[in-house]
N, C-alpha and C positions, 0 to 999 in steps of 0.2 A: 357448314356447323351442325351441330347432331342437335335435334329434335327430341324431346323427353313425348314418352305415348304409355299411353297403362289401358291398361282396363280392368273396373272396377266391378267386381257384384253384390251388388245387398240387397239379397231377399227374388227375387223373381225379376229383379231388375238389373239393368246392367248398364254399360257404358265403356263403350272399346273405340279410341282414339285411330285407331288401325281402319275399323272398319266405317266410321262417321268422323272423321275429321274435325268437325264444324259445329256439333250437336253438342259436344260436353258445357255442363256448366259447373261443374268442379272446379275451383278455384285455387283452392291448397289440396296437395295431401301432403300426411306427416305420420310414417309408421317409424315405432319404437319398439325393439328388439329385444330384450334383456333376457341373463340365468336368472335363475333366483339367488336371492330374494324377489327379486321385480319381476314385476310381468308387462306380456307383451299388451302394448294398444294401438290403435292409428287415431286418427282425428282427422275428418275431414269437414272442408270448407266450400256450401255450396250455394248458387248464385240461384236466389228465390226467382226463377224464372223456371220453363219446362216442366215436364211431368216426374222427374225422376222426385219420388218422396217417403224417403226408405221410415222402416218402421222398426222401433224394439225391438230388440228378439229374432230381425234378419239376422242368418247366415252372412258374412261380411268376407270374397276374397278379392284380395288387389296385387297384381302385376304389373309390373314396371319393366322398361325398355327406354330402346329409340329409337325412331322413326326410319325407317329404312333400313335397321340394322337385319342378316341373317335370321333371327329368330324372333320368334314371340313374343311379351314381354312375360317375365318372369316372376314367378311369385313368390312374394316377400313376407304374404301373413295373411293366418284365416283367422274366422275367429267369428264375433257377433256381435251386432249393434246394442250399445246400452244406456244412451244416452242421448237423447235432440235437445238441441236449444235454437228454437228460431224467432226469428229476429224478421224487421220488413225486409231489407233488404239477399237478405243471406240465412245457411241452416249453418251450424255447424255440428258432426254426427262424429261419435266417440265410441270404439267398439275395444272391448279386450277378447286376449285370448282363453286358453284352457283354464289359467293361475286366475282369472275374475272368479269363476266358478270355484274351482279348489278352496278362494279364499271365503265363499260362502258358507260353506260347508263342516260341519263342527260334527265331532264325534266323541264316544267312550268306549271306545274298544281295547283292547287286551290282546296281544300275538306274540303267541308262544313258539320258537324252534324256529324263526324266518329269518332269513335274508332280507335288506334292506331293497331289494330289489319288488322282493313277493311283495313288503308291506304297501311299496307305489302302488306295486300294478292293483294291490283290493282296494286301494285308496283310491285311482283314478274310475277302477271301474265301477266303484259305487257313485260316483261323481259322473258315472256317463262318458269316462272318456279311456284313450286307447295310447297305451304306450307303443312308439313306434320301436324303441332302441332299449335294451336293458343288460347290466353287466351283472354277476351277480358276486358276492363277496360271503364274509364270515357268515355263518346262523349266528342271528342275536336270539337270546333263550327267554328272554322277554321286552316288550317294546311297548309301551301306552298309548293311546292317544288320547287324548280326553279335550274335552269342550271347551275349555281354557285360551286352546290355540285350534287355527281353524288348518285342513288338513294339507294344506300348501304350505305354513307354516310346518310341522311334522313331515312333510316330505321333502322341505331347504332340510330341518336336522338331521333327518338321514343324511342328506348329502354331503351336508360338514361330515360328520360323523366316520361315512367311509371316502371320503375325499376323489367323490362323484361328482360330476357338472348337474344341473337341473335346469330343462328349458323346455320348450313346445318349441319344434319344428314349421316348414313353412303349412301342413296337413292340419297345424293345430295340436301334434302329437307329441307324447311328452317322450322325452329323450331323457335315461337316467343312466350314466356312463361316465368312467373317467377320462376326462383329454387326450390321454397318448400324446400326438404329434402333430394332432389334427388330423379332420379329415379329407384337409387338401389343403393347398399351400399357399400362397398368392400375393405374389414380388411383388411392389408399391414402390417404386422410384422418386425422390423429391423432386420436387422442379418439372415432372412428367404424370407424375396420376398424383402423388401428394400435393392438396391444392393448401392447406393448415394443418400446424398440427401445435397438439399442449402434450402435457409430458408433466408428472409427478414426482417425483423422486423422494421418498420419505424412509427413515428406522425402520427400523419393524421391534415391534411394541415386546417380542421374545426370542432368545433362539435358542430357547430351548423351553420343552414340552412333554410335563407330565398328565397324562392320562388318569380315572380310575374312577373306577363305577360305585355299587354299591354294594353286590355282594358280590360271589359266593363267600360264605365264611370257613368254608375247610376248602381240602386238595381237589373236591367231590366234583370242583369246578362248573359247567353249566347247572347242572343237577341241583348245586347246594343253595339252600336260602335263608338260611340263617342272618342275622342281620348283627349278632352280636360277634365283630369280628375281631383278633389280633392284631392278625396281622394280612396287609393287603396285597406286600410289596409281588409276592407273586403273581398278581392280576393289572398289576402297576404296565401301563406305556410311558416308553418312554421316546424321546425323540433330539437331537441337537446336543449340543454342551455350551457351557458358561451361564452368565445373567444377561438379562433379567429371565424370570422365568416365571411361566405361563402355565397355570394350572386349569383342566376340564375335567368337569365329572356331569354321570350321566348314569342315570338308571340301567340303562341299557348295556352299559361296557359291562359287563358280568364275567366273560371272559380274559382269558392275556391277550387273545388273537385280536378282540372287539378292540380294545381299548390299544394296542400297539394301531393298528391301525388310525385310527383315533386323535393318537399323537401324530401320527406320520402327516396325516390329512390335515392339521389343523398347522400344525408348520410349514407345512410346503407351503399351503393357503397365505403364513405373516409374510413369507419371503418373498415369493410372486407380484404379489400387491406393495416394495420397494419399489419399483416402477413400473408405471402403470401410467394411462394417456390416451390422447383420441385423434385421429387425422383424420381429415376433411380429403373426400376425391371424388375423382366425377362417378355422377351415378354410378354406381355397381351391384345390383340386383344377387350378381350370382354368390358374392361374398356371403357367408351362414353360420351362424352361433356351433360350434365347434370346429369351424374351418381356423387358420393362423396365416397369420401375413409374416411378410419378409419384407421391413424398409430395406432398403437400398436409398446410399449416395442422402442419406442425413447428416445436418450441419454436427449433431451430436456424436459422437462415436459411436456411447453407449446403445444408440436406438439402429442401429446400422445391426440389426438380428432378427431374431423369428421371436414372434408375440402370439397369445393366443386373443381370437377374435372372443368378448365379455361382450357386446355389444355391439347393435348396429340402429344408425337411424336415418330411415331413407327422405329424404323428401323433393317433391316436387313443388315447386311457388313461379307467381309472374318475378318475384324478387331475384331468387337463388337459380335457377332453371330448374335441374336434377344434379343432386349432391346426395352423398352419401359420407354420414362419420361412419366409423370405427371403433370401438372403446377393445379397446385390451393391455393386456399386462404380459409380466414378466413368464419363462417358462423356465420350469425347472430352479429354480431359485435365483436365478442370474439377477442384477449382477453380481 
């Protein structure tokens, strides 16, 4: 029988089940990690006995695993304590990843001739955060971050315009890069690994996408700033065919290359969302955002394929033991 184990660090306090298996007062561990626009969070339920007393602002690191395993518990999230709700018998501790800080910070800035990765890095640095990995794309002649939206929302907009994923790794550093085929692929067999699954199949809201910018006004391309334009056609990006048509307009799309990338990104996102769902598996802290899962032996034929991991929920409780819920969506426009 597999026994869950964990190591939770809150500020200068640590609960390590491998070192002191009988000393823990943690009743429930719930970790949720997601790609933007969602924010990573954790919820801990602590019995109100013993000396464990976290404070708001404490750095937090949560590592999960199974007792007797060859490897130590694997870090599934790093963040900071944000809320503490204390009752007579237990304390609920809630914390968030870097997205929380970014969602609190607002700017009125103009970026000239920067790639999306450059802008993300500068915004992260302004919030005291690091970017672990990023990839470059076309230079955006003009991008504005105004205080009507926070930094995280502006980063999310850049991710959508470029077709990149935006999320935090387990060190709470930002990742801004395209998915590709996944960092790693985890095979999951129905009835062996997959304990439960849910799937949602929908019709794409568009089969054809057009992307437009607000300028330039002539063949000068990125250097043109006229607002009176007779013909935007050379600066239009398009992807797909047929109906229905989705229109995308954004002031940053001032070149044909940027508009085309945005059109391709939106169509890919819409097509990939046609098949999405979640699988519940025995606790697996090794699966990370940026990975892929390959479902095998599923009763539904269209689920026997490789999918992108879009979200993770790790939970240890007395009722469920250690389980992991993996949210996924199709890759490459399948089915």
